[in-house]
N, C-alpha and C positions, 0 to 999 in steps of 0.2 A: 506851289511855287510862291513864297512872298510877294504883294504890291503894295508900291509906295505911289499913293495920288497924289497931281501935283496940276494945277492949272485947269484941270477936270479932267487932265488921262492919264491914264493907267502906267507904270513904268513897274516890268516883271525882275526880281532879279534874285539869288541863294546868295546866301553866306552857309559856308561850309566851312566845320570845326570852330564857331563862335568860342568857345570858353579859354581859345591856348593864345595864351597870349605872349609868348615868345619874344612878339615883336611885331609890329603893326601891320596889319592884313596887306594882303596883295588883290588887287581890284586886277580885275581881264576884262579886256576889249575886245571885243572878235572885231571879225573885217566885214564888209558890205556884203547885207546882203541874208546875214547867218545870223545868227544870236547867241545868248551865254552860254547856249549847250556845248559850246566850240571845243573844250577844256577838258573832254572826258579824262585826257592821257596826261595832265598835269593837275589833277586833285592830291590823285596820290603821293606826289611825287611833295605834294607842298606844302598841305595840308597839317602835316608831322611839326613843322613848323610854325606855319600862318598859316590866321584867318582864310577864308580867301571869298572874297565876290566878284561874283558874276553876275552879269546885266543883261537880258536885252535893251540897245540902244534904242532910242526916240526912233518911231514907221518900221521893227526891227521885230521879230521873232511874238511877242506876248504881248508889245510895248504898245501905245496907239503912238499915231502918227500927229504929230500938234498941227492945228492951224498955222498959215503965212510959212514964211523962205525959211526953211533950215540949213540954217548955219551951221558953221563951225562951233560956235559962242553953244547955241540951244543944247546942239547932240553934250557938249560938254556938262550944261549945269546943273543938270540933271545928276552925274556922277557927284558933283558936288552936295551937293542936297540929299542925296541917299547918304553920303559920308554923315551927314549932319544927322540924318536920324536915326543910325545907327551910335550916336555916338563918338564916331572915330574922325580926329586931328588931324592925322598923317596917315598917307597911306604908298607903298610900293604901286607906281601905274604902270602895266604891259598895257601894251598895244601894239597887235596885229593890223598891219593894211592901215584903211578905215579906226579902226580902232586907235591906230595909231596916232592918226591925226588929228585925234578929238585928245588921244592922249600929250602931244604936241601947246591942245588948246587948255588947257589947264595949266600946264606947266605954266604959260604965259602970263596967262589970266588970275593965275587961285593959286602962286610958287608955293605960300604956306602950305598949299594939302599935301603936296608933294616927297614922299621922300626921297623916294629914287622914278628914276624912268628908265624906260624899259620899249626903244621903238623897235618893232619885227616888221621888218620889209614893205617901209612906210614912207613916207616922204612929205617935203615943207614945201613942194611942188612936185604932182605928179606932171610929168614931164612924157611922151614919147617918143620913143624914138623912129627915125624915118624904114625902117624896116618892119617894124610893128604896126605901124597904121592901117594896113587891113586890117586886123583884127578886131582894133577899135571900133572899124569902120561895122566891121558884119555885129561886133555888139551891141551900136546904136539902132544898126538896122533890124537886130531877134529885136529891141525893147518897143521899140516903135510898133512892131505891124504880127510880132509872131507873141502867141500863149508864150506868157512864165516860164513853162515849164521847159520850152524849147532854150530859153536864157539860159533855166538851171543844167539843163545837160551840156551847152555850149562850154555854158564857164569850167563845167565844173572837170570838162572834159581837158581844159589847159591846165588846169590844179592840180590833177591828179591822171597823168598823161598816162603810166605803165602799172599794165598785164594785174599783176599784184595790188592795185589800189582800186580797187573797183567798190570794195566797200565805202572805203573815202570819198570816193567820186559819188554814189550811187548818194551815200548823206547829205553831202551838200548839194546832188542836183536837188532837192527837194527840198532843202531848208529852203534856196535860193526861190524857186518855183513857188512856195508859200507865201512871199511878199507881192501883195498889193503891188501893181504896174506904178502909179503913182508916187508909192514911197520910194521905190527903189530909182527912179528917175529924181526926185526930188535927192536925193541923194546925190547920185550919180552926179545932176546941176554941181552942188555944193564942194564935189571934191575937185571936180574939174574947174571951177573959182579959186579953192585954197590955196594961199599962196604968202607962205609965214618965212621967208628965207634970210629978207629982211629983218627980222626980229630972233633967229636963231641964238647971237651972243645974249641975247636978255636971260636964255635957260639957265640958271643957276644947281636945278638938281643937280644931281649925279643921275649918270647917260649912260647905258648901252643899246646900242646900233646895231642890231643882228641883222644879221642880209642872208638867207639862202641864196648858195653860191650858183644855181640855175632857175631863179628867181623868174619870168618872163613877162612881171607887169611895172613893180620897180626898179629900176633902172640901176646895180650897182656904185654906179661910178657918182650918183644921185644919193643915194646912203651913206658916200663914203664922205663928200660932201657937208652933207647935212652933219656926219662926226666929227668932221672940222670944224666948222661954224658951230658947236657948242662946246663950251670953254670945259678942258675935265676931260670929254666922251672920249667912251673906246669903241671902236668896230669890231668884231666878232662875225667870219662871215663861215658856214656850216657846209661843208663840199655834200656835194649828193642832194640839197633840200632846194624846192620849187617854193612857194609863192605862200604856201601854207608849213610854214617851219614845224609849228609847234603841234601839228598831226604826222609832217613825212619824216619829222626826224623827232621823237619826242624825249627823248632819252639825252644826243645830246645838249637839245634847248632846255631842258629841263635841268641837270647838273651843271649847264653856263647859268641860267637862272640864278638859280641856290647858291653858287661862289659868289654871283656880282649881288646879291641882299645877303647875304653874309661879311663881304667886305664892306660893305655900307653901314654895319649894324655896328660891328668892331671898329670901322672907323673911329664913329663919335665926330663929334662936332660937325657940321652944319656944312662946309665946304666939300665939292666934289673929291674923290680919291684922283690923284694924278694918273690919268690913260691918258690916251692917245690912238685915233688911224694910225691904223702904220700903211704909210703913203709909202714906203718901197712893196712891201708886198701888190698894194692894189696898182703898182706900176707894173709888174712883174704881168697880172694877168690880165686876161685879155677883152678889156671893156672899152676898148676905143667904137663896136658899135651901139654901145650906151649913149 
């Protein structure tokens, strides 16, 4: 796996199908506690059309944890530096959960580097619904007192609760367990601080917000509000999917992503296509407990 050296720290990444130049690259940003290996079900679908960049965000996988406070901007800056190192001016940026938080920061601070923005089960501000507060308290207790292997198993069981998802559950548990407690805690602290709701109208990149209908981490209502706040954004809900949509609903997700990037590329110009969140369907959905 190639490495970008920056400020004395290593950033690990992969570049798949670099010779294909039919469109800008797609950058895939993983969720909390995971790494760039999160996208095996996307690469076969995406690489025939785009070069694909995956990376381990700072403090995750094989990338080092930088010293000092780990802010969203410090998580996003290495993505820009990596694009510079690879000679890529712009990219379609796709972020899952924490990766979506990083993608939002990129869209706000380096808007000229994005061809489009895809936010998957992510948030401008992570709010904990009252009915799920107990789960969050359990996670905090595990982080403070239990081995990371326990945290990994507990989190993975919520991400992939169904019996037929055992391979996905085991892989997620192992990835989370491989994190250092310090890196995980630093990242959780920044997630809890993160709030860019007031800045969402600044975003000008064509934007797709993807929501797993059964996501128990990022409330559906918050994703609908985020889509409405970003000019021209579209919200798509994938039924039967939880928080890890690219893994538990790969065919629907891949099709949606390729359709969106194709529309952006074929539309020309800089303005976002005139998509909008479907507020009527949102109201028909029972999201009152979000």
